[in-house]
LUMDONU-294737 format. One record per residue: y, x, z of N, C-alpha, C, O in turn. Coordinates in steps of 0.02 Angstrom, whole numbers, plus 50000, padded with zeros to 5 digits. Atoms other than C-alpha are relative to their C-alpha. Last residue first. Example, Ala and Ser with C-alpha at 12.3 -4.5 7.8 and 13.67 -1.06 7.14 Angstrom:
% residues 2
+-------+-------+-------+-------+-------+-------+-------+-------+-------+-------+-------+-------+
!   nyy !   nxx !   nzz !  cayy !  caxx !  cazz !   cyy !   cxx !   czz !   oyy !   oxx !   ozz !
+-------+-------+-------+-------+-------+-------+-------+-------+-------+-------+-------+-------+
! 49941 ! 49958 ! 49997 ! 49947 ! 50684 ! 50357 ! 50055 ! 49961 ! 50037 ! 50110 ! 49986 ! 50045 !
! 49941 ! 50045 ! 50000 ! 49775 ! 50615 ! 50390 ! 50060 ! 50045 ! 50000 ! 50059 ! 50097 ! 50033 !
+-------+-------+-------+-------+-------+-------+-------+-------+-------+-------+-------+-------+
% end
This chain:
% residues 142
+-------+-------+-------+-------+-------+-------+-------+-------+-------+-------+-------+-------+
!   nyy !   nxx !   nzz !  cayy !  caxx !  cazz !   cyy !   cxx !   czz !   oyy !   oxx !   ozz !
+-------+-------+-------+-------+-------+-------+-------+-------+-------+-------+-------+-------+
! 50070 ! 49993 ! 49996 ! 54345 ! 49811 ! 53508 ! 49967 ! 49934 ! 50000 ! 49905 ! 49930 ! 50003 !
! 50027 ! 50059 ! 49978 ! 54528 ! 49810 ! 53447 ! 49922 ! 50013 ! 50000 ! 49895 ! 50039 ! 49951 !
! 50064 ! 50010 ! 50021 ! 54624 ! 49972 ! 53432 ! 49967 ! 49942 ! 50031 ! 49973 ! 49936 ! 50092 !
! 50049 ! 49994 ! 49946 ! 54808 ! 49953 ! 53453 ! 49931 ! 49994 ! 49976 ! 49921 ! 49953 ! 49931 !
! 50058 ! 50020 ! 50026 ! 54918 ! 49978 ! 53295 ! 49943 ! 50006 ! 50050 ! 49900 ! 50048 ! 50038 !
! 49994 ! 50059 ! 50034 ! 55093 ! 50007 ! 53341 ! 49945 ! 49963 ! 49984 ! 49953 ! 49903 ! 49973 !
! 49967 ! 50043 ! 49949 ! 55060 ! 50149 ! 53468 ! 50012 ! 49934 ! 49972 ! 50009 ! 49888 ! 50013 !
! 49931 ! 50000 ! 50006 ! 54936 ! 50230 ! 53341 ! 50031 ! 49951 ! 50043 ! 50001 ! 49898 ! 50049 !
! 49965 ! 50061 ! 49986 ! 54758 ! 50275 ! 53389 ! 50075 ! 50006 ! 49983 ! 50103 ! 50060 ! 49994 !
! 49948 ! 49986 ! 49957 ! 54670 ! 50423 ! 53295 ! 50032 ! 49934 ! 50012 ! 50042 ! 49897 ! 49963 !
! 49927 ! 50005 ! 50019 ! 54519 ! 50369 ! 53208 ! 50054 ! 50007 ! 50053 ! 50047 ! 49976 ! 50106 !
! 49959 ! 50065 ! 49998 ! 54356 ! 50412 ! 53297 ! 50063 ! 50011 ! 49967 ! 50091 ! 50066 ! 49973 !
! 50021 ! 50044 ! 50057 ! 54254 ! 50566 ! 53235 ! 50044 ! 49939 ! 50003 ! 50064 ! 49915 ! 49950 !
! 49970 ! 49967 ! 50062 ! 54336 ! 50698 ! 53359 ! 49987 ! 49950 ! 49930 ! 50025 ! 49953 ! 49882 !
! 49924 ! 49993 ! 49990 ! 54306 ! 50591 ! 53509 ! 50031 ! 50024 ! 49933 ! 50079 ! 49997 ! 49906 !
! 49971 ! 50077 ! 50007 ! 54130 ! 50556 ! 53455 ! 50071 ! 49996 ! 50000 ! 50101 ! 49961 ! 49959 !
! 50005 ! 50013 ! 50078 ! 54105 ! 50747 ! 53425 ! 50014 ! 49930 ! 49993 ! 50044 ! 49913 ! 49943 !
! 49945 ! 49969 ! 50031 ! 54173 ! 50782 ! 53607 ! 49995 ! 49978 ! 49924 ! 50046 ! 49961 ! 49894 !
! 49934 ! 50035 ! 49982 ! 54058 ! 50658 ! 53685 ! 50055 ! 50027 ! 49961 ! 50097 ! 49988 ! 49937 !
! 50004 ! 50061 ! 50046 ! 53909 ! 50738 ! 53591 ! 50059 ! 49949 ! 50016 ! 50080 ! 49908 ! 49974 !
! 49987 ! 49985 ! 50077 ! 53962 ! 50909 ! 53659 ! 49997 ! 49935 ! 49961 ! 50037 ! 49926 ! 49915 !
! 49921 ! 49984 ! 50005 ! 53981 ! 50841 ! 53843 ! 50016 ! 50011 ! 49925 ! 50065 ! 49986 ! 49898 !
! 49963 ! 50061 ! 49998 ! 53807 ! 50762 ! 53832 ! 50076 ! 50012 ! 49989 ! 50111 ! 49974 ! 49956 !
! 50009 ! 50022 ! 50070 ! 53735 ! 50927 ! 53765 ! 50031 ! 49927 ! 50002 ! 50050 ! 49901 ! 49951 !
! 49961 ! 49964 ! 50051 ! 53808 ! 51014 ! 53919 ! 50000 ! 49961 ! 49934 ! 50051 ! 49954 ! 49900 !
! 49930 ! 50019 ! 49984 ! 53740 ! 50879 ! 54045 ! 50038 ! 50036 ! 49939 ! 50076 ! 50002 ! 49904 !
! 49990 ! 50066 ! 50017 ! 53569 ! 50894 ! 53960 ! 50073 ! 49980 ! 50013 ! 50103 ! 49943 ! 49973 !
! 49994 ! 50008 ! 50074 ! 53580 ! 51087 ! 53955 ! 50006 ! 49922 ! 49984 ! 50039 ! 49907 ! 49935 !
! 49943 ! 49976 ! 50029 ! 53616 ! 51092 ! 54142 ! 50017 ! 49988 ! 49928 ! 50071 ! 49968 ! 49908 !
! 49943 ! 50036 ! 49975 ! 53485 ! 50976 ! 54198 ! 50066 ! 50024 ! 49965 ! 50105 ! 49987 ! 49936 !
! 50002 ! 50069 ! 50039 ! 53356 ! 51064 ! 54096 ! 50053 ! 49957 ! 50017 ! 50082 ! 49928 ! 49970 !
! 49977 ! 49981 ! 50066 ! 53409 ! 51234 ! 54173 ! 50003 ! 49936 ! 49953 ! 50049 ! 49923 ! 49913 !
! 49928 ! 49983 ! 50003 ! 53396 ! 51168 ! 54346 ! 50028 ! 50009 ! 49936 ! 50082 ! 49984 ! 49920 !
! 49970 ! 50061 ! 49997 ! 53225 ! 51089 ! 54311 ! 50080 ! 50012 ! 50000 ! 50119 ! 49976 ! 49969 !
! 50006 ! 50036 ! 50061 ! 53167 ! 51258 ! 54243 ! 50037 ! 49928 ! 50002 ! 50070 ! 49907 ! 49954 !
! 49946 ! 49970 ! 50039 ! 53230 ! 51344 ! 54400 ! 49998 ! 49970 ! 49929 ! 50051 ! 49966 ! 49897 !
! 49935 ! 50022 ! 49977 ! 53130 ! 51218 ! 54509 ! 50055 ! 50039 ! 49957 ! 50109 ! 50011 ! 49950 !
! 49993 ! 50074 ! 50018 ! 52974 ! 51247 ! 54405 ! 50067 ! 49978 ! 50020 ! 50101 ! 49946 ! 49980 !
! 49989 ! 49996 ! 50068 ! 52984 ! 51441 ! 54421 ! 50012 ! 49925 ! 49978 ! 50054 ! 49914 ! 49934 !
! 49939 ! 49973 ! 50017 ! 53012 ! 51428 ! 54609 ! 50013 ! 49993 ! 49923 ! 50067 ! 49973 ! 49903 !
! 49950 ! 50048 ! 49974 ! 52862 ! 51315 ! 54629 ! 50066 ! 50029 ! 49984 ! 50104 ! 49990 ! 49955 !
! 49999 ! 50054 ! 50048 ! 52753 ! 51429 ! 54515 ! 50049 ! 49945 ! 50021 ! 50077 ! 49912 ! 49978 !
! 50049 ! 50050 ! 49983 ! 52799 ! 51575 ! 54629 ! 50012 ! 49948 ! 49944 ! 50065 ! 49943 ! 49913 !
! 49983 ! 50050 ! 49954 ! 52919 ! 51711 ! 54553 ! 49941 ! 49947 ! 50012 ! 49903 ! 49941 ! 49964 !
! 49982 ! 50062 ! 50031 ! 52846 ! 51864 ! 54465 ! 50016 ! 49945 ! 50054 ! 49989 ! 49950 ! 50109 !
! 50028 ! 50060 ! 49975 ! 52846 ! 52035 ! 54553 ! 50026 ! 49932 ! 49965 ! 50087 ! 49922 ! 49961 !
! 50039 ! 50042 ! 50048 ! 52886 ! 52170 ! 54430 ! 49970 ! 49937 ! 50033 ! 49932 ! 49900 ! 50001 !
! 49956 ! 50035 ! 50048 ! 53036 ! 52245 ! 54527 ! 49956 ! 49949 ! 49954 ! 49981 ! 49900 ! 49925 !
! 50029 ! 50006 ! 50064 ! 52931 ! 52303 ! 54678 ! 50042 ! 49956 ! 49947 ! 50053 ! 49897 ! 49962 !
! 50037 ! 50060 ! 50014 ! 53046 ! 52333 ! 54824 ! 49977 ! 49994 ! 49924 ! 50015 ! 50006 ! 49878 !
! 49962 ! 50050 ! 50035 ! 53099 ! 52508 ! 54857 ! 49956 ! 49942 ! 49982 ! 49897 ! 49950 ! 49969 !
! 50005 ! 49985 ! 50072 ! 52993 ! 52597 ! 54989 ! 50033 ! 49950 ! 49967 ! 50034 ! 49894 ! 49994 !
! 50044 ! 50039 ! 50035 ! 53049 ! 52569 ! 55169 ! 49999 ! 50023 ! 49926 ! 50048 ! 50051 ! 49903 !
! 50051 ! 49958 ! 50032 ! 53116 ! 52722 ! 55263 ! 49948 ! 49951 ! 49968 ! 49888 ! 49966 ! 49965 !
! 50059 ! 49998 ! 49954 ! 53218 ! 52601 ! 55378 ! 49940 ! 50034 ! 49970 ! 49884 ! 50022 ! 49993 !
! 50053 ! 50036 ! 50032 ! 53340 ! 52577 ! 55232 ! 49938 ! 49995 ! 50043 ! 49889 ! 49964 ! 50021 !
! 49973 ! 50063 ! 50010 ! 53485 ! 52640 ! 55335 ! 49945 ! 49947 ! 49971 ! 49941 ! 49889 ! 49990 !
! 49989 ! 50034 ! 49939 ! 53388 ! 52780 ! 55406 ! 50019 ! 49935 ! 49993 ! 49996 ! 49891 ! 50029 !
! 50071 ! 50020 ! 49967 ! 53323 ! 52832 ! 55235 ! 50008 ! 49957 ! 50063 ! 49975 ! 49905 ! 50071 !
! 50021 ! 50051 ! 50036 ! 53503 ! 52825 ! 55169 ! 49923 ! 49976 ! 50025 ! 49905 ! 49918 ! 50033 !
! 49965 ! 50057 ! 49972 ! 53561 ! 52936 ! 55317 ! 49984 ! 49930 ! 49957 ! 49990 ! 49874 ! 49982 !
! 50019 ! 50017 ! 49930 ! 53431 ! 53059 ! 55283 ! 50035 ! 49939 ! 50023 ! 50006 ! 49897 ! 50058 !
! 50060 ! 50022 ! 50005 ! 53468 ! 53062 ! 55099 ! 49968 ! 49973 ! 50061 ! 49934 ! 49922 ! 50063 !
! 49996 ! 50077 ! 50031 ! 53646 ! 53079 ! 55127 ! 49939 ! 49972 ! 49989 ! 49938 ! 49911 ! 49991 !
! 49969 ! 50040 ! 49952 ! 53613 ! 53234 ! 55240 ! 50010 ! 49926 ! 49977 ! 50000 ! 49878 ! 50014 !
! 50047 ! 50014 ! 49948 ! 53505 ! 53312 ! 55113 ! 50016 ! 49955 ! 50055 ! 49974 ! 49915 ! 50076 !
! 50049 ! 50054 ! 50036 ! 53632 ! 53284 ! 54977 ! 49944 ! 49994 ! 50056 ! 49924 ! 49937 ! 50071 !
! 49971 ! 50061 ! 49999 ! 53764 ! 53373 ! 55092 ! 49952 ! 49944 ! 49975 ! 49948 ! 49889 ! 50002 !
! 49993 ! 50030 ! 49924 ! 53653 ! 53515 ! 55134 ! 50026 ! 49933 ! 49997 ! 49999 ! 49890 ! 50031 !
! 50074 ! 50018 ! 49979 ! 53614 ! 53542 ! 54948 ! 49997 ! 49967 ! 50071 ! 49965 ! 49916 ! 50085 !
! 50013 ! 50058 ! 50031 ! 53804 ! 53532 ! 54906 ! 49932 ! 49971 ! 50019 ! 49921 ! 49912 ! 50030 !
! 49960 ! 50056 ! 49965 ! 53841 ! 53663 ! 55033 ! 49975 ! 49938 ! 49970 ! 49953 ! 49895 ! 50009 !
! 50029 ! 50007 ! 49933 ! 53702 ! 53781 ! 54969 ! 50038 ! 49944 ! 50037 ! 50006 ! 49906 ! 50073 !
! 50060 ! 50027 ! 50017 ! 53759 ! 53762 ! 54786 ! 49963 ! 49981 ! 50071 ! 49931 ! 49929 ! 50079 !
! 49986 ! 50069 ! 50025 ! 53941 ! 53791 ! 54831 ! 49930 ! 49965 ! 49999 ! 49925 ! 49909 ! 50022 !
! 49974 ! 50030 ! 49941 ! 53883 ! 53951 ! 54921 ! 50012 ! 49933 ! 49990 ! 49993 ! 49893 ! 50033 !
! 50054 ! 50014 ! 49958 ! 53782 ! 53999 ! 54767 ! 50015 ! 49970 ! 50073 ! 49972 ! 49938 ! 50105 !
! 50043 ! 50043 ! 50029 ! 53931 ! 53985 ! 54660 ! 49941 ! 49979 ! 50044 ! 49929 ! 49920 ! 50058 !
! 49968 ! 50055 ! 49989 ! 54042 ! 54076 ! 54778 ! 49960 ! 49944 ! 49972 ! 49952 ! 49893 ! 50005 !
! 50005 ! 50012 ! 49932 ! 53916 ! 54224 ! 54788 ! 50037 ! 49927 ! 50009 ! 50008 ! 49888 ! 50047 !
! 50069 ! 50021 ! 49986 ! 53906 ! 54219 ! 54602 ! 49990 ! 49981 ! 50065 ! 49957 ! 49930 ! 50075 !
! 50012 ! 50066 ! 50032 ! 54090 ! 54221 ! 54568 ! 49932 ! 49971 ! 50019 ! 49923 ! 49911 ! 50032 !
! 50049 ! 49990 ! 50057 ! 54118 ! 54365 ! 54690 ! 49987 ! 49926 ! 49975 ! 49980 ! 49879 ! 50013 !
! 50034 ! 50056 ! 50012 ! 54283 ! 54347 ! 54788 ! 49947 ! 50014 ! 49937 ! 49965 ! 50028 ! 49880 !
! 49979 ! 50034 ! 50068 ! 54327 ! 54518 ! 54836 ! 49959 ! 49940 ! 49995 ! 49901 ! 49939 ! 50016 !
! 50048 ! 50010 ! 50048 ! 54295 ! 54561 ! 55023 ! 50021 ! 49965 ! 49939 ! 50049 ! 49910 ! 49944 !
! 50020 ! 50061 ! 50006 ! 54452 ! 54617 ! 55112 ! 49945 ! 49994 ! 49941 ! 49952 ! 50023 ! 49887 !
! 50050 ! 50014 ! 50057 ! 54496 ! 54786 ! 55166 ! 49980 ! 49928 ! 50007 ! 49969 ! 49904 ! 50062 !
! 50035 ! 50066 ! 49988 ! 54653 ! 54832 ! 55265 ! 49955 ! 49982 ! 49942 ! 49977 ! 49980 ! 49884 !
! 50049 ! 50022 ! 50056 ! 54703 ! 55012 ! 55279 ! 49970 ! 49939 ! 50013 ! 49931 ! 49935 ! 50060 !
! 50071 ! 50010 ! 49992 ! 54840 ! 55032 ! 55408 ! 49967 ! 49975 ! 49933 ! 49993 ! 49935 ! 49894 !
! 50029 ! 49937 ! 49987 ! 55021 ! 55090 ! 55396 ! 49928 ! 49999 ! 50013 ! 49905 ! 50052 ! 50035 !
! 49974 ! 49979 ! 49941 ! 55094 ! 54919 ! 55400 ! 49968 ! 50062 ! 50028 ! 49955 ! 50069 ! 50088 !
! 49963 ! 50044 ! 49970 ! 54980 ! 54859 ! 55263 ! 50025 ! 50026 ! 50067 ! 49984 ! 50034 ! 50111 !
! 49963 ! 49972 ! 49948 ! 54893 ! 54981 ! 55146 ! 50045 ! 49945 ! 50025 ! 50081 ! 49919 ! 49983 !
! 49930 ! 49993 ! 50006 ! 54772 ! 54888 ! 55033 ! 50030 ! 50028 ! 50061 ! 50002 ! 50016 ! 50114 !
! 49964 ! 49971 ! 49947 ! 54580 ! 54886 ! 55014 ! 50076 ! 50009 ! 49982 ! 50090 ! 50031 ! 49926 !
! 49940 ! 49976 ! 50025 ! 54484 ! 54773 ! 54899 ! 50038 ! 50021 ! 50060 ! 50048 ! 49982 ! 50106 !
! 49948 ! 50010 ! 49955 ! 54301 ! 54753 ! 54944 ! 50068 ! 50029 ! 49972 ! 50067 ! 50082 ! 49942 !
! 49935 ! 49956 ! 50006 ! 54166 ! 54734 ! 54831 ! 50042 ! 49975 ! 50048 ! 50043 ! 49917 ! 50069 !
! 49930 ! 50027 ! 49973 ! 53987 ! 54675 ! 54866 ! 50058 ! 50042 ! 49994 ! 50054 ! 50101 ! 50009 !
! 49956 ! 50015 ! 50061 ! 53852 ! 54741 ! 54749 ! 50063 ! 49966 ! 50031 ! 50108 ! 49946 ! 49994 !
! 50000 ! 50072 ! 50005 ! 53715 ! 54741 ! 54892 ! 50050 ! 49975 ! 49944 ! 50047 ! 49916 ! 49925 !
! 50065 ! 50028 ! 49982 ! 53653 ! 54921 ! 54885 ! 50005 ! 49920 ! 49994 ! 49957 ! 49888 ! 49973 !
! 50049 ! 49998 ! 50048 ! 53795 ! 54995 ! 54789 ! 49929 ! 49963 ! 50016 ! 49889 ! 49946 ! 49973 !
! 50058 ! 49983 ! 49967 ! 53925 ! 54932 ! 54906 ! 49948 ! 50006 ! 49951 ! 49929 ! 49952 ! 49927 !
! 50061 ! 50038 ! 50014 ! 54078 ! 54942 ! 54806 ! 49952 ! 50020 ! 50030 ! 49941 ! 50080 ! 50029 !
! 50067 ! 49972 ! 49969 ! 54250 ! 54992 ! 54873 ! 49946 ! 49959 ! 49978 ! 49950 ! 49898 ! 49986 !
! 50054 ! 50046 ! 50016 ! 54413 ! 54956 ! 54765 ! 49935 ! 50039 ! 50031 ! 49918 ! 50094 ! 50010 !
! 50057 ! 49961 ! 50002 ! 54577 ! 55044 ! 54825 ! 49936 ! 49954 ! 50001 ! 49930 ! 49914 ! 50047 !
! 50048 ! 50011 ! 49942 ! 54741 ! 54965 ! 54796 ! 49940 ! 50047 ! 49993 ! 49940 ! 50090 ! 49949 !
! 49968 ! 50038 ! 49941 ! 54901 ! 54948 ! 54691 ! 49956 ! 50001 ! 50056 ! 49975 ! 49979 ! 50110 !
! 49936 ! 49988 ! 49992 ! 54873 ! 55073 ! 54544 ! 50028 ! 49968 ! 50066 ! 50076 ! 49992 ! 50096 !
! 49958 ! 50031 ! 50053 ! 54689 ! 55072 ! 54561 ! 50065 ! 50011 ! 50014 ! 50076 ! 50044 ! 50065 !
! 49931 ! 50010 ! 49990 ! 54578 ! 55193 ! 54656 ! 50034 ! 49959 ! 49945 ! 50025 ! 49976 ! 49887 !
! 49960 ! 49996 ! 50059 ! 54395 ! 55183 ! 54648 ! 50065 ! 49983 ! 50019 ! 50075 ! 49934 ! 50055 !
! 49928 ! 50016 ! 49986 ! 54271 ! 55203 ! 54788 ! 50035 ! 50018 ! 49937 ! 50019 ! 50069 ! 49906 !
! 49963 ! 49974 ! 50054 ! 54076 ! 55186 ! 54770 ! 50071 ! 49985 ! 50009 ! 50086 ! 49926 ! 50023 !
! 49940 ! 50031 ! 50021 ! 53976 ! 55160 ! 54925 ! 50036 ! 50041 ! 49942 ! 50036 ! 50103 ! 49939 !
! 50006 ! 50069 ! 50002 ! 53799 ! 55194 ! 54973 ! 50056 ! 49964 ! 49970 ! 50049 ! 49908 ! 49945 !
! 50022 ! 50017 ! 50067 ! 53805 ! 55374 ! 54932 ! 49985 ! 49925 ! 49989 ! 49962 ! 49903 ! 49936 !
! 49948 ! 49971 ! 50048 ! 53908 ! 55412 ! 55090 ! 49985 ! 49981 ! 49924 ! 50030 ! 49970 ! 49883 !
! 49941 ! 50041 ! 49994 ! 53788 ! 55306 ! 55194 ! 50054 ! 50017 ! 49952 ! 50084 ! 49972 ! 49923 !
! 50022 ! 50059 ! 50039 ! 53635 ! 55400 ! 55124 ! 50059 ! 49948 ! 50003 ! 50073 ! 49912 ! 49955 !
! 49998 ! 49982 ! 50065 ! 53713 ! 55569 ! 55170 ! 49987 ! 49933 ! 49967 ! 50017 ! 49919 ! 49916 !
! 49932 ! 49997 ! 50022 ! 53754 ! 55496 ! 55344 ! 50005 ! 50015 ! 49925 ! 50052 ! 49991 ! 49895 !
! 49969 ! 50069 ! 49998 ! 53573 ! 55444 ! 55366 ! 50068 ! 50003 ! 49985 ! 50088 ! 49955 ! 49953 !
! 50016 ! 50044 ! 50059 ! 53518 ! 55613 ! 55302 ! 50020 ! 49928 ! 50003 ! 50033 ! 49898 ! 49951 !
! 49966 ! 49965 ! 50065 ! 53622 ! 55708 ! 55435 ! 49976 ! 49951 ! 49932 ! 50017 ! 49922 ! 49895 !
! 49950 ! 50055 ! 50024 ! 53559 ! 55591 ! 55577 ! 50034 ! 50026 ! 49943 ! 50072 ! 49987 ! 49914 !
! 50034 ! 50066 ! 50020 ! 53396 ! 55682 ! 55606 ! 50052 ! 49952 ! 49978 ! 50036 ! 49904 ! 49944 !
! 50041 ! 49983 ! 50058 ! 53475 ! 55857 ! 55610 ! 49967 ! 49934 ! 49968 ! 49956 ! 49925 ! 49908 !
! 49963 ! 49979 ! 50062 ! 53611 ! 55808 ! 55724 ! 49959 ! 50008 ! 49940 ! 49982 ! 49990 ! 49886 !
! 49966 ! 50060 ! 50029 ! 53497 ! 55709 ! 55843 ! 50043 ! 50019 ! 49943 ! 50046 ! 49980 ! 49896 !
! 50041 ! 50045 ! 50023 ! 53381 ! 55863 ! 55853 ! 50031 ! 49938 ! 49980 ! 50011 ! 49912 ! 49927 !
! 50021 ! 49978 ! 50063 ! 53520 ! 55979 ! 55887 ! 49952 ! 49953 ! 49958 ! 49963 ! 49942 ! 49899 !
! 49943 ! 50013 ! 50039 ! 53588 ! 55872 ! 56028 ! 49985 ! 50029 ! 49927 ! 50003 ! 49997 ! 49877 !
! 49994 ! 50071 ! 50010 ! 53414 ! 55863 ! 56106 ! 50059 ! 49992 ! 49953 ! 50051 ! 49954 ! 49906 !
! 50052 ! 50022 ! 50044 ! 53390 ! 56052 ! 56087 ! 50001 ! 49924 ! 49983 ! 49986 ! 49905 ! 49926 !
! 49985 ! 49972 ! 50064 ! 53556 ! 56092 ! 56166 ! 49947 ! 49985 ! 49944 ! 49964 ! 49977 ! 49886 !
! 49942 ! 50047 ! 50035 ! 53526 ! 55970 ! 56309 ! 50008 ! 50028 ! 49929 ! 50008 ! 49989 ! 49881 !
! 50031 ! 50058 ! 50017 ! 53362 ! 56065 ! 56347 ! 50051 ! 49951 ! 49968 ! 50038 ! 49917 ! 49919 !
+-------+-------+-------+-------+-------+-------+-------+-------+-------+-------+-------+-------+
% end
């Protein structure tokens, strides 16, 4: 009975082992061994260190790029959540609201006062420029 069970396991596992050996492609370089997974496309670079074969995944540009995108997406989502919490999830204030009539009139009064004072200063400066200069020996008589 054990012999039949052992043979059954051996026969059924043979195709699995064959598939695993066909899954990887191995190439030797002058300094290392490159192993490529034909199913996923991942590459490993293997070198001998202290009598042992040590394999490290090669940096795949696409995988690193997608990893950065995922990291930045998570960061943006976190920042949006924080911003929403700080704003109390309020919609942005409407920018097209006009001021009330009272506020508008008050603003116009401020502007009018400003321009009247400004024009008064300009006229005063013009009068000062038009007046003849005073000399110490000839005082101006009014």
